[in-house]
Z-matrix of the N, CA and C atoms (Angstrom, degrees):
N
C 1 1.466
C 2 1.525 1 112.46
N 3 1.341 2 118.11 1 -24.44
C 4 1.465 3 120.40 2 -174.12
C 5 1.523 4 110.84 3 -56.29
N 6 1.334 5 115.47 4 131.74
C 7 1.442 6 121.12 5 178.27
C 8 1.509 7 114.43 6 92.86
N 9 1.331 8 118.57 7 -7.91
C 10 1.459 9 120.31 8 -177.27
C 11 1.521 10 112.96 9 -91.43
N 12 1.316 11 118.34 10 -25.72
C 13 1.463 12 120.87 11 178.16
C 14 1.521 13 107.53 12 -119.50
N 15 1.325 14 114.82 13 80.61
C 16 1.459 15 121.26 14 -173.40
C 17 1.523 16 110.36 15 -130.88
N 18 1.325 17 114.77 16 163.28
C 19 1.463 18 120.51 17 174.94
C 20 1.518 19 109.02 18 -157.29
N 21 1.309 20 115.91 19 144.56
C 22 1.461 21 122.79 20 168.47
C 23 1.517 22 107.45 21 -125.96
N 24 1.316 23 115.62 22 126.13
C 25 1.458 24 122.11 23 -177.53
C 26 1.520 25 110.34 24 -124.99
N 27 1.325 26 115.85 25 141.29
C 28 1.461 27 121.79 26 177.78
C 29 1.525 28 108.04 27 -129.20
N 30 1.319 29 116.31 28 134.29
C 31 1.472 30 121.66 29 177.13
C 32 1.518 31 108.23 30 -135.68
N 33 1.327 32 116.43 31 129.90
C 34 1.458 33 121.16 32 179.93
C 35 1.518 34 109.35 33 -133.59
N 36 1.336 35 115.95 34 120.57
C 37 1.462 36 122.01 35 176.63
C 38 1.521 37 108.54 36 -132.49
N 39 1.314 38 116.69 37 -178.41
C 40 1.463 39 120.50 38 177.04
C 41 1.523 40 111.72 39 -70.83
N 42 1.346 41 116.20 40 -13.57
C 43 1.467 42 120.71 41 -177.54
C 44 1.526 43 113.25 42 -102.94
N 45 1.342 44 116.79 43 -34.53
C 46 1.460 45 120.00 44 -175.52
C 47 1.525 46 111.37 45 -146.09
N 48 1.328 47 114.67 46 154.95
C 49 1.463 48 122.90 47 169.92
C 50 1.527 49 106.78 48 -128.64
N 51 1.324 50 116.19 49 120.28
C 52 1.465 51 120.36 50 -171.64
C 53 1.515 52 110.26 51 -134.77
N 54 1.337 53 116.06 52 136.32
C 55 1.456 54 122.09 53 171.98
C 56 1.522 55 108.28 54 -132.73
N 57 1.323 56 115.64 55 129.15
C 58 1.459 57 120.79 56 -177.50
C 59 1.526 58 109.59 57 -132.92
N 60 1.330 59 115.55 58 134.41
C 61 1.463 60 122.45 59 171.85
C 62 1.521 61 108.07 60 -121.04
N 63 1.332 62 115.94 61 134.83
C 64 1.461 63 121.78 62 -175.33
C 65 1.522 64 109.82 63 -137.10
N 66 1.327 65 115.75 64 132.84
C 67 1.461 66 122.56 65 173.43
C 68 1.525 67 107.34 66 -125.37
N 69 1.323 68 116.50 67 109.24
C 70 1.465 69 120.66 68 -176.99
C 71 1.520 70 112.83 69 -67.86
N 72 1.315 71 117.01 70 -19.81
C 73 1.460 72 121.18 71 -178.25
C 74 1.526 73 111.31 72 -109.52
N 75 1.319 74 115.06 73 34.57
C 76 1.455 75 120.50 74 -179.46
C 77 1.513 76 112.43 75 -86.69
N 78 1.328 77 114.91 76 -154.09
C 79 1.469 78 121.23 77 -176.80
C 80 1.522 79 112.54 78 -125.86
N 81 1.332 80 117.44 79 15.25
C 82 1.453 81 120.34 80 178.67
C 83 1.514 82 114.01 81 85.97
N 84 1.323 83 117.16 82 20.42
C 85 1.462 84 120.78 83 177.51
C 86 1.523 85 109.30 84 -81.64
N 87 1.340 86 117.07 85 131.50
C 88 1.457 87 120.41 86 -176.98
C 89 1.519 88 111.78 87 -132.03
N 90 1.316 89 114.10 88 151.08
C 91 1.465 90 122.60 89 170.13
C 92 1.522 91 106.03 90 -145.03
N 93 1.327 92 116.28 91 104.66
C 94 1.463 93 121.98 92 -170.48
C 95 1.521 94 110.38 93 -121.66
N 96 1.330 95 116.90 94 129.25
C 97 1.459 96 121.19 95 175.40
C 98 1.522 97 109.27 96 -147.90
N 99 1.338 98 116.10 97 108.96
C 100 1.458 99 121.59 98 177.91
C 101 1.528 100 112.31 99 -118.72
N 102 1.330 101 116.90 100 -5.46
C 103 1.456 102 120.23 101 -173.23
C 104 1.514 103 113.14 102 86.16
N 105 1.336 104 116.47 103 -3.01
C 106 1.470 105 122.93 104 179.55
C 107 1.523 106 107.77 105 -122.91
N 108 1.323 107 118.38 106 98.24
C 109 1.468 108 120.45 107 -173.27
C 110 1.529 109 114.34 108 -55.95
N 111 1.324 110 117.97 109 -38.42
C 112 1.463 111 118.56 110 -179.93
C 113 1.526 112 110.55 111 -67.22
N 114 1.322 113 116.97 112 -41.85
C 115 1.468 114 120.53 113 177.90
C 116 1.523 115 110.50 114 -64.92
N 117 1.325 116 116.77 115 -39.27
C 118 1.468 117 120.08 116 174.82
C 119 1.523 118 110.41 117 -55.69
N 120 1.320 119 115.54 118 -44.00
C 121 1.468 120 121.59 119 -179.57
C 122 1.525 121 111.21 120 -61.73
N 123 1.345 122 116.94 121 -39.82
C 124 1.459 123 120.33 122 179.62
C 125 1.528 124 111.35 123 -71.03
N 126 1.318 125 117.51 124 -42.87
C 127 1.467 126 120.87 125 178.67
C 128 1.520 127 111.21 126 -65.72
N 129 1.320 128 116.42 127 -31.70
C 130 1.457 129 120.81 128 175.81
C 131 1.536 130 110.61 129 -60.99
N 132 1.338 131 116.45 130 -33.70
C 133 1.466 132 120.26 131 177.37
C 134 1.524 133 111.16 132 -61.65
N 135 1.348 134 115.93 133 -37.77
C 136 1.466 135 120.13 134 -179.50
C 137 1.521 136 110.67 135 -59.58
N 138 1.338 137 115.89 136 -46.56
C 139 1.450 138 119.03 137 179.77
C 140 1.512 139 113.28 138 -69.88
N 141 1.316 140 116.52 139 -51.11
C 142 1.466 141 120.47 140 -173.39
C 143 1.516 142 112.16 141 -67.37
N 144 1.332 143 117.42 142 -47.74
C 145 1.459 144 119.67 143 -177.92
C 146 1.524 145 112.11 144 -82.99
N 147 1.331 146 117.14 145 -19.10
C 148 1.454 147 120.03 146 173.85
C 149 1.516 148 112.58 147 -81.87
N 150 1.339 149 116.56 148 -15.95
C 151 1.454 150 120.15 149 -175.45
C 152 1.515 151 112.15 150 73.64
N 153 1.342 152 116.14 151 22.65
C 154 1.460 153 121.79 152 -178.95
C 155 1.528 154 110.13 153 -100.89
N 156 1.315 155 117.08 154 145.08
C 157 1.456 156 120.41 155 165.60
C 158 1.521 157 106.64 156 -82.52
N 159 1.332 158 116.10 157 124.50
C 160 1.460 159 120.46 158 -171.72
C 161 1.523 160 110.36 159 -139.08
N 162 1.322 161 115.96 160 122.84
C 163 1.459 162 122.12 161 175.00
C 164 1.521 163 108.23 162 -121.28
N 165 1.331 164 115.79 163 126.69
C 166 1.461 165 121.54 164 179.48
C 167 1.520 166 108.91 165 -131.04
N 168 1.328 167 116.56 166 123.12
C 169 1.471 168 122.36 167 172.63
C 170 1.522 169 107.02 168 -123.19
N 171 1.325 170 116.41 169 111.90
C 172 1.461 171 121.09 170 -176.41
C 173 1.514 172 110.18 171 -131.49
N 174 1.317 173 115.06 172 135.63
C 175 1.460 174 122.06 173 172.63
C 176 1.519 175 107.36 174 -128.05
N 177 1.333 176 115.64 175 132.84
C 178 1.453 177 119.48 176 -177.60
C 179 1.506 178 112.58 177 -143.89
N 180 1.316 179 115.29 178 178.48
C 181 1.465 180 122.07 179 -176.53
C 182 1.532 181 110.58 180 -81.94
N 183 1.326 182 115.34 181 64.85
C 184 1.464 183 120.30 182 -178.52
C 185 1.520 184 112.77 183 -66.72
N 186 1.331 185 117.13 184 -15.78
C 187 1.474 186 119.66 185 175.98
C 188 1.527 187 110.72 186 -68.94
N 189 1.342 188 116.61 187 -18.95
C 190 1.474 189 120.26 188 174.87
C 191 1.522 190 108.83 189 -88.54
N 192 1.312 191 116.90 190 -62.94
C 193 1.459 192 123.84 191 168.34
C 194 1.526 193 107.44 192 -173.40
N 195 1.314 194 116.54 193 -173.07
C 196 1.464 195 119.91 194 -173.76
C 197 1.531 196 113.52 195 -91.75
N 198 1.319 197 117.36 196 -3.81
C 199 1.463 198 121.15 197 -171.25
C 200 1.525 199 112.82 198 -58.63
N 201 1.322 200 117.17 199 -51.07
C 202 1.470 201 120.12 200 -175.85
C 203 1.519 202 111.69 201 -62.65
N 204 1.323 203 116.22 202 -41.51
C 205 1.466 204 119.94 203 -179.02
C 206 1.522 205 111.03 204 -65.42
N 207 1.317 206 116.91 205 -44.12
C 208 1.464 207 121.10 206 179.91
C 209 1.526 208 110.49 207 -64.09
N 210 1.313 209 116.50 208 -49.01
C 211 1.464 210 120.92 209 -177.44
C 212 1.527 211 111.79 210 -63.04
N 213 1.321 212 116.82 211 -51.61
C 214 1.458 213 119.77 212 -174.64
C 215 1.527 214 112.07 213 -66.51
N 216 1.326 215 116.91 214 -35.82
C 217 1.463 216 119.60 215 176.79
C 218 1.524 217 110.27 216 -63.07
N 219 1.321 218 116.93 217 -42.39
C 220 1.463 219 120.96 218 179.46
C 221 1.523 220 111.22 219 -65.99
N 222 1.323 221 117.15 220 -38.29
C 223 1.461 222 120.91 221 177.78
C 224 1.519 223 110.61 222 -62.49
N 225 1.336 224 116.52 223 -48.24
C 226 1.461 225 120.27 224 -177.66
C 227 1.531 226 110.78 225 -67.22
N 228 1.331 227 117.43 226 -36.79
C 229 1.460 228 120.08 227 175.79
C 230 1.528 229 110.44 228 -62.26
N 231 1.330 230 117.36 229 -40.40
C 232 1.457 231 120.66 230 176.54
C 233 1.523 232 112.05 231 -63.57
N 234 1.330 233 116.75 232 -39.96
C 235 1.461 234 120.34 233 177.50
C 236 1.527 235 110.83 234 -63.69
N 237 1.336 236 116.15 235 -41.15
C 238 1.464 237 120.16 236 178.11
C 239 1.521 238 110.94 237 -63.70
N 240 1.325 239 116.28 238 -42.19
C 241 1.468 240 120.08 239 178.85
C 242 1.524 241 110.58 240 -62.42
N 243 1.328 242 117.08 241 -45.71
C 244 1.464 243 120.99 242 -178.28
C 245 1.523 244 111.22 243 -60.57
N 246 1.331 245 116.95 244 -41.09
C 247 1.457 246 119.15 245 178.90
C 248 1.525 247 111.39 246 -70.47
N 249 1.332 248 116.47 247 -42.36
C 250 1.467 249 119.95 248 -176.88
C 251 1.531 250 111.88 249 -65.49
N 252 1.318 251 118.30 250 -36.09
C 253 1.468 252 120.55 251 -177.50
C 254 1.525 253 111.55 252 -72.03
N 255 1.326 254 116.59 253 -22.43
C 256 1.463 255 120.46 254 173.77
C 257 1.517 256 113.37 255 64.75
N 258 1.334 257 116.22 256 -136.36
C 259 1.473 258 120.30 257 -176.15
C 260 1.529 259 113.12 258 -82.61
N 261 1.325 260 117.30 259 -2.74
C 262 1.473 261 124.34 260 175.82
C 263 1.524 262 113.58 261 67.98
N 264 1.305 263 117.20 262 14.53
C 265 1.457 264 120.23 263 -179.06
C 266 1.529 265 110.20 264 -62.72
N 267 1.330 266 115.64 265 124.49
C 268 1.451 267 121.74 266 176.34
C 269 1.509 268 116.38 267 84.99
N 270 1.349 269 118.47 268 -4.93
C 271 1.463 270 119.20 269 -177.69
C 272 1.524 271 111.14 270 -72.26
N 273 1.324 272 114.67 271 157.87
C 274 1.463 273 119.85 272 178.57
C 275 1.529 274 111.28 273 -66.52
N 276 1.326 275 117.15 274 -35.37
C 277 1.466 276 126.81 275 174.10
C 278 1.524 277 114.34 276 81.38
N 279 1.319 278 119.41 277 -56.73
C 280 1.465 279 122.67 278 -176.93
C 281 1.525 280 110.72 279 -99.62
N 282 1.328 281 116.08 280 148.89
C 283 1.467 282 120.29 281 172.98
C 284 1.521 283 108.83 282 -160.18
N 285 1.320 284 115.45 283 150.13
C 286 1.467 285 120.07 284 178.19
C 287 1.520 286 108.85 285 -161.23
N 288 1.335 287 114.79 286 164.20
C 289 1.454 288 118.90 287 177.04
C 290 1.518 289 112.34 288 175.43
N 291 1.318 290 114.64 289 171.32
C 292 1.464 291 123.23 290 174.67
C 293 1.523 292 107.95 291 -107.03
N 294 1.344 293 115.53 292 132.67
C 295 1.460 294 120.19 293 -172.85
C 296 1.528 295 110.28 294 -128.70
N 297 1.339 296 117.20 295 114.13
C 298 1.458 297 121.26 296 -178.91
C 299 1.526 298 112.38 297 -94.80
N 300 1.307 299 115.67 298 150.14
C 301 1.465 300 122.87 299 165.48
C 302 1.518 301 106.64 300 -144.65
N 303 1.326 302 114.80 301 100.61
C 304 1.463 303 120.73 302 -173.60
C 305 1.527 304 109.84 303 54.01
N 306 1.335 305 118.22 304 -120.81
C 307 1.469 306 119.90 305 -175.54
C 308 1.526 307 112.77 306 -78.72
N 309 1.332 308 117.36 307 -13.32
C 310 1.465 309 121.33 308 -176.98
C 311 1.531 310 110.80 309 -86.25
N 312 1.322 311 115.13 310 141.33
C 313 1.460 312 121.60 311 176.32
C 314 1.521 313 107.80 312 -138.70
N 315 1.330 314 116.25 313 121.38
C 316 1.459 315 121.92 314 -175.69
C 317 1.526 316 109.40 315 -123.97
N 318 1.317 317 115.75 316 136.41
C 319 1.459 318 121.94 317 174.62
C 320 1.533 319 108.64 318 -101.78
N 321 1.328 320 115.79 319 129.77
C 322 1.465 321 121.23 320 177.87
C 323 1.522 322 108.27 321 -126.49
N 324 1.329 323 116.20 322 135.67
C 325 1.464 324 122.01 323 174.91
C 326 1.519 325 108.12 324 -139.68
N 327 1.331 326 116.23 325 138.92
C 328 1.457 327 118.87 326 179.77
C 329 1.521 328 111.62 327 -146.76
N 330 1.320 329 112.92 328 161.53
C 331 1.464 330 122.94 329 179.77
C 332 1.523 331 107.04 330 -140.20
N 333 1.321 332 116.56 331 126.29
C 334 1.463 333 120.88 332 175.39
C 335 1.523 334 108.62 333 -78.27
N 336 1.304 335 114.97 334 63.02
C 337 1.460 336 123.11 335 -165.01
C 338 1.519 337 113.90 336 -81.58
N 339 1.332 338 117.14 337 -22.32
C 340 1.455 339 119.81 338 -168.95
C 341 1.516 340 112.55 339 79.53
N 342 1.331 341 116.45 340 -0.94
C 343 1.465 342 122.38 341 178.92
C 344 1.526 343 108.04 342 -116.39
N 345 1.329 344 117.97 343 103.34
C 346 1.467 345 119.57 344 -178.61
C 347 1.528 346 111.86 345 -62.67
N 348 1.324 347 115.77 346 124.46
C 349 1.465 348 120.88 347 175.03
C 350 1.515 349 107.13 348 -153.87
N 351 1.327 350 116.33 349 139.42
C 352 1.456 351 120.13 350 -173.83
C 353 1.514 352 110.76 351 -139.22
N 354 1.329 353 115.92 352 131.08
C 355 1.465 354 122.34 353 174.73
C 356 1.522 355 107.58 354 -127.50
N 357 1.318 356 116.52 355 127.65
C 358 1.466 357 122.99 356 -179.57
C 359 1.521 358 107.64 357 -126.39
N 360 1.304 359 117.24 358 99.18
C 361 1.461 360 122.11 359 177.91
C 362 1.524 361 107.65 360 -107.51
N 363 1.321 362 114.65 361 71.41
C 364 1.469 363 121.96 362 -175.03
C 365 1.527 364 107.83 363 -132.45
N 366 1.325 365 115.26 364 101.85
C 367 1.465 366 119.76 365 177.76
C 368 1.519 367 107.97 366 -83.40
N 369 1.330 368 115.01 367 107.77
C 370 1.452 369 120.70 368 -174.09
C 371 1.537 370 110.62 369 -84.86
N 372 1.328 371 117.87 370 128.44
C 373 1.465 372 119.85 371 174.51
C 374 1.529 373 110.97 372 -62.36
N 375 1.302 374 116.46 373 158.12
C 376 1.463 375 120.23 374 175.90
C 377 1.522 376 109.02 375 -59.67
N 378 1.330 377 115.77 376 138.54
C 379 1.456 378 119.58 377 -177.09
C 380 1.514 379 109.79 378 -158.28
N 381 1.308 380 116.16 379 148.52
C 382 1.452 381 120.17 380 170.48
C 383 1.531 382 107.85 381 -77.60
N 384 1.327 383 118.34 382 158.64
C 385 1.465 384 120.33 383 176.55
C 386 1.522 385 111.58 384 -56.28
N 387 1.328 386 115.24 385 152.06
C 388 1.454 387 122.10 386 -173.24
C 389 1.520 388 110.91 387 -104.94
N 390 1.327 389 116.40 388 129.90
C 391 1.454 390 120.87 389 175.34
C 392 1.517 391 113.23 390 86.48
N 393 1.328 392 114.92 391 179.43
C 394 1.462 393 122.18 392 -179.53
C 395 1.523 394 109.09 393 -147.64
N 396 1.347 395 117.61 394 113.33
C 397 1.461 396 129.73 395 -0.64
C 398 1.531 397 111.68 396 -58.37
N 399 1.340 398 115.96 397 153.69
C 400 1.462 399 119.71 398 -169.91
C 401 1.519 400 114.25 399 -76.27
N 402 1.325 401 114.48 400 143.29
C 403 1.457 402 123.94 401 172.30
C 404 1.521 403 107.20 402 -107.02
N 405 1.333 404 116.89 403 118.98
C 406 1.459 405 121.64 404 177.85
C 407 1.529 406 108.47 405 -73.85
N 408 1.345 407 118.89 406 120.70
C 409 1.469 408 120.76 407 -178.40
C 410 1.522 409 113.90 408 -54.44
N 411 1.338 410 117.76 409 -28.65
C 412 1.461 411 120.10 410 178.62
C 413 1.527 412 112.21 411 -63.19
N 414 1.331 413 116.51 412 -21.29
C 415 1.459 414 120.07 413 -179.12
C 416 1.527 415 112.86 414 -74.09
N 417 1.321 416 118.41 415 -12.86
C 418 1.465 417 120.25 416 176.56
C 419 1.523 418 109.90 417 -60.03
N 420 1.316 419 116.77 418 -44.72
C 421 1.464 420 120.85 419 177.72
C 422 1.526 421 110.48 420 -61.51
N 423 1.313 422 116.73 421 -45.30
C 424 1.455 423 120.10 422 -176.89
C 425 1.528 424 111.33 423 -66.30
N 426 1.319 425 117.01 424 -37.17
C 427 1.462 426 120.68 425 177.83
C 428 1.521 427 110.68 426 -62.31
N 429 1.328 428 116.55 427 -45.63
C 430 1.460 429 119.55 428 -178.74
C 431 1.523 430 111.69 429 -68.35
N 432 1.331 431 116.71 430 -38.51
C 433 1.460 432 119.79 431 178.05
C 434 1.527 433 110.51 432 -64.44
N 435 1.327 434 116.97 433 -43.12
C 436 1.467 435 121.24 434 179.89
C 437 1.520 436 110.50 435 -63.22
N 438 1.331 437 117.01 436 -41.72
C 439 1.454 438 120.87 437 178.00
C 440 1.521 439 111.44 438 -63.97
N 441 1.330 440 116.86 439 -49.14
C 442 1.461 441 120.93 440 -177.17
C 443 1.527 442 111.37 441 -60.86
N 444 1.320 443 116.48 442 -42.91
C 445 1.463 444 121.03 443 -179.68
C 446 1.519 445 110.92 444 -64.45
N 447 1.318 446 116.22 445 -47.03
C 448 1.454 447 121.10 446 -177.96
C 449 1.524 448 112.16 447 -68.63
N 450 1.337 449 116.60 448 -35.37
C 451 1.469 450 121.14 449 -179.69
C 452 1.522 451 112.31 450 -79.32
N 453 1.328 452 117.11 451 -17.49
C 454 1.465 453 120.58 452 -178.56
C 455 1.515 454 112.81 453 74.61
N 456 1.326 455 116.60 454 41.77
C 457 1.459 456 120.01 455 -179.83
C 458 1.526 457 110.41 456 -120.31
N 459 1.318 458 115.08 457 158.47
C 460 1.460 459 122.03 458 169.48
C 461 1.519 460 107.42 459 -94.65
N 462 1.335 461 116.50 460 126.86
C 463 1.464 462 120.80 461 -174.29
C 464 1.528 463 109.96 462 -137.55
N 465 1.333 464 115.34 463 126.63
C 466 1.463 465 122.39 464 174.79
C 467 1.525 466 108.42 465 -118.53
N 468 1.332 467 115.97 466 132.94
C 469 1.462 468 121.75 467 176.13
C 470 1.528 469 107.64 468 -130.35
N 471 1.329 470 116.35 469 121.77
C 472 1.462 471 121.37 470 -176.89
C 473 1.520 472 110.33 471 -128.58
N 474 1.319 473 116.31 472 130.00
C 475 1.452 474 121.45 473 177.35
C 476 1.520 475 110.14 474 -85.03
N 477 1.334 476 116.76 475 122.12
C 478 1.451 477 122.00 476 177.88
C 479 1.526 478 112.13 477 -94.30
N 480 1.339 479 116.48 478 -34.32
C 481 1.461 480 121.49 479 179.07
C 482 1.515 481 107.65 480 -162.66
N 483 1.329 482 115.83 481 153.92
C 484 1.456 483 118.63 482 175.88
C 485 1.515 484 113.09 483 153.94
N 486 1.332 485 115.75 484 143.94
C 487 1.459 486 122.05 485 177.60
C 488 1.521 487 112.21 486 -125.24
N 489 1.323 488 117.01 487 -26.47
C 490 1.453 489 121.67 488 -176.20
C 491 1.531 490 109.53 489 -94.83
N 492 1.328 491 117.05 490 121.12
C 493 1.462 492 121.48 491 -174.18
C 494 1.526 493 111.78 492 -62.35
N 495 1.318 494 116.93 493 -41.65
C 496 1.466 495 120.65 494 177.73
C 497 1.529 496 110.14 495 -57.95
N 498 1.316 497 116.67 496 -46.28
C 499 1.455 498 120.96 497 -179.00
C 500 1.531 499 111.69 498 -63.85
N 501 1.325 500 116.43 499 -41.16
C 502 1.467 501 121.03 500 -178.56
C 503 1.526 502 110.41 501 -63.76
N 504 1.331 503 116.41 502 -47.71
C 505 1.463 504 120.03 503 -178.52
C 506 1.523 505 110.67 504 -66.03
N 507 1.333 506 116.48 505 -43.09
C 508 1.461 507 119.19 506 -178.07
C 509 1.526 508 111.47 507 -66.58
N 510 1.320 509 117.80 508 -39.68
C 511 1.466 510 120.39 509 176.49
C 512 1.526 511 110.42 510 -62.37
N 513 1.328 512 117.06 511 -35.81
C 514 1.464 513 121.27 512 178.61
C 515 1.522 514 111.24 513 -65.08
N 516 1.321 515 116.72 514 -45.26
C 517 1.464 516 120.37 515 -179.90
C 518 1.529 517 111.43 516 -69.31
N 519 1.318 518 116.86 517 -38.99
C 520 1.465 519 119.06 518 176.55
C 521 1.526 520 110.77 519 -64.79
N 522 1.326 521 116.28 520 -40.43
C 523 1.455 522 120.05 521 178.01
C 524 1.518 523 111.78 522 -63.74
N 525 1.338 524 116.60 523 -42.00
C 526 1.458 525 120.20 524 176.00
C 527 1.525 526 110.32 525 -59.75
N 528 1.321 527 116.51 526 -45.14
C 529 1.464 528 120.72 527 -178.94
C 530 1.517 529 112.00 528 -61.24
N 531 1.324 530 116.51 529 -47.08
C 532 1.468 531 119.42 530 -178.02
C 533 1.530 532 111.28 531 -66.40
N 534 1.327 533 117.12 532 -36.36
C 535 1.465 534 119.60 533 177.66
C 536 1.527 535 111.04 534 -68.51
N 537 1.326 536 117.37 535 -40.51
C 538 1.457 537 119.57 536 175.92
C 539 1.520 538 110.18 537 -61.11
N 540 1.324 539 115.84 538 -42.31
C 541 1.474 540 120.34 539 179.56
C 542 1.528 541 111.14 540 -57.59
N 543 1.339 542 116.41 541 -44.57
C 544 1.461 543 120.96 542 179.46
C 545 1.524 544 111.61 543 -69.16
N 546 1.340 545 116.45 544 -42.21
C 547 1.462 546 120.38 545 -172.93
C 548 1.526 547 112.72 546 -69.27
N 549 1.337 548 117.98 547 -31.94
C 550 1.468 549 120.19 548 -177.70
C 551 1.523 550 112.36 549 -85.22
N 552 1.338 551 116.98 550 -5.34
C 553 1.464 552 120.38 551 -177.89
C 554 1.522 553 110.71 552 -61.79
N 555 1.326 554 115.57 553 132.02
C 556 1.469 555 121.04 554 176.97
C 557 1.521 556 108.41 555 -81.09
N 558 1.340 557 115.76 556 121.48
C 559 1.461 558 119.04 557 -179.09
C 560 1.527 559 112.92 558 -131.01
N 561 1.338 560 117.55 559 2.61
C 562 1.462 561 120.76 560 176.41
C 563 1.523 562 108.11 561 -160.77
N 564 1.308 563 115.94 562 -173.73
C 565 1.460 564 121.04 563 175.49
C 566 1.510 565 111.37 564 -110.39
N 567 1.323 566 116.21 565 6.18
C 568 1.465 567 121.72 566 -176.06
C 569 1.523 568 111.16 567 -103.88
N 570 1.324 569 116.35 568 154.60
C 571 1.444 570 121.28 569 172.50
C 572 1.525 571 108.86 570 -78.73
N 573 1.352 572 118.52 571 125.20
C 574 1.465 573 120.02 572 -174.15
C 575 1.528 574 112.78 573 -80.28
N 576 1.330 575 115.20 574 66.26
C 577 1.465 576 119.79 575 -179.79
C 578 1.522 577 109.07 576 -155.06
N 579 1.326 578 116.71 577 133.86
C 580 1.458 579 120.41 578 177.01
C 581 1.534 580 111.16 579 -72.38
N 582 1.340 581 116.94 580 -17.97
C 583 1.454 582 121.23 581 178.46
C 584 1.519 583 112.84 582 -81.79
N 585 1.335 584 115.44 583 -17.24
C 586 1.455 585 119.63 584 -177.57
C 587 1.502 586 113.91 585 82.78
N 588 1.347 587 116.52 586 11.10
C 589 1.467 588 121.61 587 179.06
C 590 1.506 589 109.61 588 -154.51
N 591 1.336 590 115.41 589 146.41
C 592 1.458 591 121.42 590 174.09
C 593 1.519 592 108.74 591 -129.48
């Protein structure tokens, strides 16, 4: 299967320059560089725990703040995912689970529905920005929303327990990765939709 569900996307604006390569049937090999070490760490979870080969090279206007880089990277990653998944014939489609990281527990559920919808029920504790250059914890929600919208998926993320912001965000990204891994799994030759389209 390796190499059959792949995408390379390039986006260049006055704010960011981004190139992403994604192989859904890879082995979890990653090479991530956004200029934001904490965000790199979270995106690395997508590749490693998703079992995807993922390369991201992003440069953005970090002298202003991290918002544009985080948002645009998530958008392009969603575009790459949408292209790589193709017509979705035979995929499992749905996935969900509970994902712990120490005291944090996050529930993630998704549907490769073709209908972008996002719910984020995650009350984040007060926290200083993470990493250097800093990643604003509030951008975790925006990154996931941008990805879900661009990828055309329905995504719910709910916080069940947690006090440490790093743990909460990382559990969310790991949960997203594991659900994507399950949802893209080929388990039949049929399109998983009563409508005949996704």
